[in-house]
N, C-alpha and C positions, 0 to 999 in steps of 0.2 A: 074156413079160412085155410087150414092146413093143406086141403086138397088143392087149393089155387096157387100155393107158394112156388111150386115147380114151374108152372106156366108163366108167372110173373117174373121169375128169376131169368127164364129164357129170353123174355122180352127185354129185360135190362141188359143182358149180356149181348143181345144181337145190336141194340142201340150203341152200346159202348164199343163194339167192334167196328160198327159203321163210322164212328168218330175216332178211330185209332187210339183208343185208350188201352193202356197196358193191363195185363192180367190182374195184378195186385190192386190196382185202382178200380178196375171192374168189379172185383169182389167187395171192395169197400163200398162202392156206390150201390151194389145190390143189397149189401147188408143193411146200409142206411135206408134204402127205399123200403125194404121189408120190415124194419123196425118202426118206420113211420106209418106203414100200413097196419101194423100190430097195435100201435098206439091209438089208430083210428077204427080198430076192428068194430066198435060198437056203432059207428056212423057210417061204415062202408056200404050198407045196404041203401043209403040214400043217394049214392052216385049212380048215374045212369050206366056209365061204363068205367069199371074199375081199371081196365087195361089202358084206357085213355089217361087216367089218372097216374098210372104207373109210368107211362111214357112222358108225361109232363114232368113228374118228379125227377125222372132220370135225366131228362134234357137239361133241367135247371142245375142238377148236380154236375153234369158234364160241363156246363158253361162255368160253374164255380171252379172246377179243376183247371180250365184254361185261363181263368183270371188270376190264379195265384202266381205271383211273380217269382221267377227264378233268381235266387240270390246266391252270392258267393261270399263266404266269410273273408274278411280282410287278411286273415293269417293264411288262408288257402290260396289267395290270389296269385302268389308266386308260383304255385304248382301248376298253373294253367298253361304255361309255356315251358316245355322241357327241351332237352337237347334233341329229342325225337321229333320235335314239332317242325313243320315246314318252315323255310325261310320267311315266307310271307306272314306266318302266324308270329313268328319271332319278332319281325319288323313292326307288325301292328301293335304287339305288346309294348315294345320299346316306344312307339309313338304315343300310346296311351299313357305309359308311365311319365313320359315328358310333359304331356298335356296336364296330368294331375298335378305334377310339381309345379308347373306354371300357375295353374289356378290356386294352388295352396299359397304361393308366394304373393299372389294378388289379393288375398284375404287381409282384412284389418288385423293388426297384431293380436288383439284379444281373441278374436275368432280363431285365428292361426294357433295360438297358444292352447285354447281349449281343445280344438280339433287334434292337435299333436299329442297332447296329454292323454286323451281318450284313446286314440288309435295306435299310437306308437308306444307310448308308455304304459297303456293298458289300465289307466286310472279309472275310477268310478266318478260319477258326477259329484257325489258328496266330498270326495277327496280333492277335487279341483277347486 
């Protein structure tokens, strides 16, 4: 098993580079793949091609990386547009902010109150 680890790691790194995955995520994926292989070390001889298994595991983890949604904390949303931002970015942010305010006003009063208390006042569910 130990003799094969270097070759499997190279396979994972090349697949990650092909899919434009950054170095830190590549290391995470390779560690996860090698950990799963280590846990399967007793059954590894039953597979016809361990390299193919490594590639499938790596591809599935790459897909998982792309599936993770990119989120922005509400408190950090104001930091998205700064004075150094282009005028089009500033205009887009202002339009988005106006759209959010309109949608908030269109909510029923109870939903608006709950959303306001959670997001603006920072209250927890049990406090509301």
